[in-house]
C-alpha positions as CSV (number, residue, x, y, z in Angstrom):
1,X,6.5,8.3,-13.6
2,X,8.0,10.4,-16.4
3,X,11.6,11.5,-15.4
4,X,12.7,14.9,-15.3
5,X,15.8,14.7,-17.0
6,X,14.4,15.9,-20.4
7,X,13.3,19.0,-18.6
8,X,16.6,20.2,-18.4
9,X,17.1,20.6,-22.4
10,X,14.0,22.6,-22.4
11,X,15.2,24.7,-19.5
12,X,18.3,25.6,-21.4
13,X,16.7,26.2,-24.3
14,X,14.4,28.7,-22.8
15,X,17.3,30.5,-21.7
16,X,19.3,30.4,-25.1
17,X,15.9,32.1,-26.7
18,X,15.8,34.7,-24.1
19,X,19.4,35.8,-24.3
20,X,19.1,35.9,-28.1
21,X,15.8,37.1,-28.7
22,X,15.4,39.1,-25.4
23,X,11.7,38.1,-25.4
24,X,11.1,34.3,-25.5
25,X,9.2,35.0,-21.9
26,X,7.7,38.4,-22.6
27,X,4.1,38.2,-22.8
28,X,2.3,38.6,-26.4
29,X,0.0,41.4,-27.1
30,X,-3.0,40.4,-28.4
31,X,-6.7,41.1,-28.2
32,X,-7.5,39.2,-25.2
33,X,-7.8,39.5,-21.7
34,X,-4.0,39.7,-21.5
35,X,-3.6,42.9,-23.2
36,X,-6.8,44.5,-22.3
37,X,-5.8,44.2,-18.6
38,X,-3.6,47.4,-18.9
39,X,-2.3,48.9,-15.6
40,X,-1.1,52.7,-15.8
41,X,-2.8,54.1,-12.3
42,X,0.9,54.3,-10.9
43,X,-0.3,52.6,-7.7
44,X,1.8,49.9,-6.2
45,X,0.2,46.8,-5.6
46,X,1.6,44.4,-2.9
47,X,1.6,41.1,-3.9
48,X,2.1,38.1,-1.4
49,X,3.1,34.8,-2.6
50,X,5.2,31.7,-1.8
51,X,5.9,31.1,-5.6
52,X,8.7,33.9,-5.8
53,X,11.8,31.6,-5.9
54,X,14.1,30.6,-9.0
55,X,13.6,34.0,-10.5
56,X,9.8,34.1,-10.4
57,X,9.6,37.6,-8.4
58,X,12.1,39.2,-10.6
59,X,10.3,37.9,-13.8
60,X,6.7,39.0,-12.7
61,X,8.1,42.5,-11.6
62,X,10.0,43.4,-14.9
63,X,6.7,41.7,-16.9
64,X,4.3,43.3,-15.1
65,X,6.2,46.7,-15.4
66,X,5.7,46.4,-18.8
67,X,2.3,45.9,-18.8
68,X,2.0,49.2,-16.9
69,X,1.7,47.6,-13.5
70,X,3.9,48.8,-10.6
71,X,4.2,45.5,-8.2
72,X,6.1,44.4,-5.0
73,X,6.5,40.9,-4.5
74,X,6.8,39.9,-0.8
75,X,7.8,35.9,-0.4
76,X,6.9,33.6,2.1
77,X,6.5,29.9,2.5
78,X,2.9,28.9,2.2
79,X,1.9,28.8,6.0
80,X,3.6,31.6,6.7
81,X,2.0,33.6,4.0
82,X,-1.5,32.2,5.1
83,X,-1.0,33.2,8.7
84,X,0.1,36.6,7.5
85,X,-2.9,37.4,5.5
86,X,-5.1,36.2,8.0
87,X,-3.5,38.3,11.0
88,X,-3.7,41.1,8.6
89,X,-7.3,40.9,7.7
90,X,-8.7,43.7,9.5
91,X,-5.9,45.7,8.1
92,X,-4.7,44.3,5.1
93,X,-1.2,45.2,3.4
94,X,-1.7,43.0,0.7
95,X,-3.5,43.5,-2.4
96,X,-3.3,40.2,-4.2
97,X,-2.1,37.0,-3.1
98,X,-1.2,33.9,-5.3
99,X,0.8,30.9,-5.4
100,X,-0.8,29.2,-2.2
101,X,-2.8,25.7,-2.7
102,X,-6.4,25.0,-2.2
103,X,-5.9,24.1,1.7
104,X,-4.4,27.4,2.5
105,X,-6.7,29.7,0.5
106,X,-9.6,27.5,2.0
107,X,-8.2,28.9,5.5
108,X,-8.0,32.2,4.2
109,X,-11.4,32.5,3.0
110,X,-13.0,31.0,6.2
111,X,-11.3,33.9,7.8
112,X,-12.7,36.2,5.4
113,X,-9.3,37.8,4.1
114,X,-10.0,37.1,0.4
115,X,-13.3,38.3,-1.6
116,X,-14.7,36.7,-4.5
117,X,-13.6,38.2,-8.1
118,X,-14.5,36.3,-11.3
119,X,-11.3,37.0,-13.3
120,X,-11.9,37.9,-17.1
121,X,-10.2,34.2,-17.7
122,X,-12.3,32.3,-15.5
123,X,-13.9,30.4,-18.6
124,X,-10.6,29.1,-19.9
125,X,-9.6,27.2,-16.4
126,X,-11.3,24.0,-14.9
127,X,-13.1,26.0,-11.9
128,X,-13.5,22.4,-10.1
129,X,-9.4,22.9,-9.4
130,X,-10.1,26.4,-7.6
131,X,-12.8,27.4,-5.0
132,X,-15.5,24.9,-4.4
133,X,-17.9,27.2,-2.9
134,X,-20.6,29.1,-5.2
135,X,-18.8,32.5,-4.0
136,X,-15.6,31.6,-5.5
137,X,-12.8,33.6,-3.8
138,X,-9.7,31.8,-5.5
139,X,-9.0,30.8,-8.8
140,X,-6.3,28.3,-10.0
141,X,-3.4,29.2,-12.0
142,X,-0.5,26.4,-11.8
143,X,-0.1,22.4,-11.1
144,X,2.8,21.6,-9.1
145,X,3.9,17.6,-8.3
146,X,5.5,17.3,-5.0
147,X,7.8,14.9,-5.4
148,X,10.9,12.5,-3.8
149,X,13.8,13.3,-5.9
150,X,17.1,11.4,-5.7
151,X,20.4,11.6,-7.4
152,X,20.5,9.6,-10.6
153,X,24.2,9.8,-11.0
154,X,24.7,7.9,-7.8
155,X,21.8,5.6,-7.5
156,X,20.0,3.5,-10.2
157,X,16.2,3.1,-11.0
158,X,16.5,-0.4,-9.8
159,X,18.2,0.7,-6.4
160,X,16.2,3.6,-5.8
161,X,13.3,4.0,-3.3
162,X,9.7,3.2,-4.3
163,X,8.0,5.1,-1.7
164,X,8.8,7.5,1.3
165,X,8.5,4.9,3.7
166,X,11.5,3.1,2.1
167,X,13.6,6.1,3.3
168,X,13.5,5.1,6.9
169,X,12.8,1.4,6.7
170,X,15.5,0.5,4.5
171,X,19.1,0.6,5.9
172,X,20.7,1.8,2.6
173,X,18.9,5.2,2.3
174,X,18.8,5.9,6.4
175,X,20.9,9.3,6.7
176,X,21.1,9.6,3.2
177,X,17.6,11.7,2.6
178,X,17.1,15.4,3.6
179,X,14.2,15.6,6.1
180,X,12.5,18.8,7.2
181,X,13.9,21.1,10.2
182,X,10.3,23.2,9.6
183,X,6.9,22.9,8.5
184,X,6.2,26.6,7.2
185,X,6.1,25.7,3.6
186,X,3.2,24.2,1.4
187,X,5.9,21.4,0.0
188,X,6.7,20.1,3.5
189,X,3.0,20.0,4.9
190,X,1.9,18.3,1.5
191,X,4.8,15.7,2.1
192,X,3.0,15.2,5.3
193,X,-0.4,15.2,4.3
194,X,0.2,12.4,1.5
195,X,1.8,10.4,4.1
196,X,-0.5,10.6,7.3
197,X,-3.8,10.4,5.1
198,X,-2.6,6.9,4.4
199,X,-3.1,6.0,8.2
200,X,-6.5,7.8,8.7
201,X,-8.1,6.3,11.8
202,X,-11.3,8.6,13.3
203,X,-10.6,6.9,16.7
204,X,-6.7,7.7,16.4
205,X,-4.7,10.9,17.6
206,X,-6.0,13.5,15.4
207,X,-7.5,10.9,13.0
208,X,-4.2,8.9,12.3
209,X,-3.4,5.5,13.9
210,X,-0.4,5.0,15.9
211,X,1.7,3.5,12.8
212,X,0.7,6.8,10.9
213,X,2.8,8.6,13.7
214,X,5.5,6.0,14.1
215,X,6.4,6.8,10.5
216,X,6.5,10.2,11.3
217,X,8.7,9.5,14.0
218,X,10.9,7.5,11.9
219,X,11.2,10.0,9.2
220,X,12.7,12.3,11.6
221,X,14.6,10.1,13.4
222,X,16.4,8.6,10.5
223,X,16.9,11.8,7.9
224,X,19.2,14.3,7.5
225,X,18.1,17.6,8.9
226,X,18.0,20.3,6.2
227,X,20.9,22.9,6.7
228,X,20.0,26.4,6.9
229,X,20.5,28.7,3.9
230,X,21.8,25.4,2.0
231,X,19.8,24.3,-1.2
232,X,19.0,20.6,-1.1
233,X,20.7,20.0,-4.6
234,X,23.8,21.7,-3.1
235,X,23.9,18.8,-0.5
236,X,23.1,16.8,-3.1
237,X,26.0,17.7,-5.4
238,X,28.4,17.5,-2.5
239,X,27.6,13.8,-1.6
240,X,26.0,15.1,1.7
241,X,22.7,13.7,0.8
242,X,21.0,11.8,-2.3
243,X,17.5,12.4,-1.7
244,X,14.6,14.7,-0.5
245,X,11.5,16.7,-1.2
246,X,11.1,18.9,-4.4
247,X,8.4,20.3,-6.2
248,X,8.3,19.5,-9.6
249,X,9.0,23.0,-11.5
250,X,12.0,23.6,-9.7
251,X,14.0,20.5,-10.8
252,X,15.2,21.1,-14.2
253,X,16.7,24.7,-12.9
254,X,18.1,23.0,-10.0
255,X,19.8,20.2,-12.1
256,X,21.3,22.9,-14.4
257,X,22.7,25.1,-11.7
258,X,24.0,22.4,-9.4
259,X,25.3,20.1,-12.3
260,X,23.2,16.8,-11.0
261,X,20.8,14.9,-12.4
262,X,17.8,14.2,-10.7
263,X,15.0,11.0,-11.1
264,X,11.8,10.9,-9.0
265,X,9.8,8.5,-7.2
266,X,6.4,7.3,-8.4
267,X,4.8,5.5,-5.0
268,X,2.1,2.8,-6.0
269,X,-0.4,5.2,-4.7
270,X,0.6,8.4,-6.6
271,X,1.9,11.8,-5.6
272,X,0.1,14.8,-4.2
273,X,-0.5,17.3,-6.8
274,X,-0.9,21.0,-5.4
275,X,-2.8,23.9,-7.5
276,X,-1.7,27.1,-7.1
277,X,-4.4,29.7,-6.9
278,X,-4.8,33.6,-7.3
279,X,-6.9,35.5,-4.9
280,X,-8.0,39.4,-4.5
281,X,-7.2,40.3,-1.0
282,X,-10.6,41.9,1.0
283,X,-10.3,45.3,2.0
284,X,-7.9,46.2,-0.4
285,X,-8.0,50.1,-1.2
286,X,-6.6,49.4,-4.5
287,X,-9.3,47.0,-5.7
288,X,-10.1,48.1,-9.5
289,X,-6.1,48.1,-10.0
290,X,-5.9,44.9,-8.2
291,X,-8.4,42.9,-10.4
292,X,-7.0,44.4,-13.1
293,X,-3.7,42.9,-12.4
294,X,-5.2,39.4,-11.9
295,X,-7.0,39.7,-15.5
296,X,-3.5,40.1,-16.6
297,X,-1.5,37.6,-14.5
298,X,-3.8,34.6,-15.3
299,X,-4.0,35.4,-19.1
300,X,-3.2,32.7,-21.4
301,X,-0.1,34.6,-22.6
302,X,1.3,35.6,-19.5
303,X,0.3,32.1,-17.9
304,X,2.5,30.8,-21.1
305,X,5.2,32.8,-20.8
306,X,5.4,32.2,-17.2
307,X,5.1,28.2,-17.9
308,X,8.1,28.6,-20.5
309,X,10.2,30.2,-18.2
310,X,9.6,28.3,-15.2
311,X,8.7,24.8,-16.7
312,X,5.4,24.8,-14.7
313,X,2.0,23.4,-15.7
314,X,-0.7,26.0,-16.4
315,X,-4.4,25.4,-15.6
316,X,-5.5,27.9,-18.3
317,X,-5.7,25.7,-21.4
318,X,-4.8,28.2,-23.6
319,X,-1.2,28.8,-21.8
320,X,-1.1,25.1,-21.4
321,X,-0.8,25.0,-25.3
322,X,2.7,27.2,-24.8
323,X,4.1,24.6,-22.2
324,X,7.3,22.8,-22.5
325,X,6.2,19.7,-24.2
326,X,8.3,17.7,-21.6
327,X,5.9,19.2,-19.0
328,X,2.7,18.4,-20.4
329,X,3.6,14.6,-21.0
330,X,4.8,14.2,-17.5
331,X,1.1,15.6,-16.0
332,X,-0.3,13.6,-18.6
333,X,1.4,10.7,-17.2
334,X,1.6,11.2,-13.4
335,X,-0.8,9.4,-11.2
336,X,-2.4,11.8,-8.5
337,X,-2.5,10.8,-5.0
338,X,-6.0,10.6,-3.7
339,X,-6.6,12.6,-1.0
340,X,-9.2,13.9,1.2
341,X,-8.4,17.8,1.3
342,X,-11.2,18.5,3.6
343,X,-9.8,15.9,6.2
344,X,-6.4,17.6,5.8
345,X,-7.2,20.9,6.0
346,X,-9.2,20.5,9.2
347,X,-6.3,18.5,10.9
348,X,-3.1,20.2,9.6
349,X,-2.5,22.9,12.2
350,X,-3.0,20.4,14.8
351,X,-0.8,17.6,12.8
352,X,1.8,20.4,12.4
353,X,1.6,21.6,16.1
354,X,2.1,17.6,17.3
355,X,5.0,17.2,14.9
356,X,6.7,20.1,15.9
357,X,6.2,19.3,19.7
358,X,6.9,15.6,19.7
359,X,8.7,14.9,16.7
360,X,10.8,17.7,15.2
361,X,14.1,17.9,17.3
């Protein structure tokens, strides 16, 4: 797997450009869907997302205002945002939801909490990365790799773990990795989806073999519990732990902020890729404005600016041309784990319940 150290330079460069020119991450005005989707109705759109960290919520609010939209960004973990959207389906508060992956949006669609809408930029993305149904209710925006990262200032590549299972089966890594204390985030759930699907057994408990559940038990028994309100990278910087789970897009910014260097593990089975989506909330009384916002937000110009600012890998083909070359190279090289997402979606709720009740102590 391509390493992420080179992304730090890209992140710094973007910061410097923004400071000097003031417009490096500003969506460009052009004649395409990004500029034609103008706001200006004065209505405040409520946006639910799990992708508001590292300044994303503030950036989106500011850039949306420049485009004529008034937005209120409400952040929550992927599972929590999903549950909130479903719970509110008969009296929706949100107008748009984005950032959640296919697994979550499939649940939300099944609960009839979102409705089909074809964005102006639909032809610029691979629809297969979004809603698999004929009545497409959610559309892809950004790809994320869910990774195991380690402190490369302390651990050499030769001595580093080669897979998640090394963390609890090799003595040198026990108590040196951060393990989760909750499963309300998309990243945490995807890590367990990646692990458990390797041990699929249709005759096993919740479709998983005894060996698979043993792996989960060992993960919790041998890890260092996450500390509330303390970032993993802060713990790595202090020497409290050396490694843990992380989505690809946060690494460069966190390395810079906490002055640490992180490399990532490339398991032979590959890594799970999450594709963040966007959808129109069913029942919104600001439907036209919400549709305009989706047209604007998913456009090549805006997604390209988002990619530059946050080292993300956009799905929009035009936006991908504006992404940082190091990010494009990484995703060109990364091996995606083959995961049966239908199987995961059907079982994740029960897996989470079992893990929380039996292993997360």
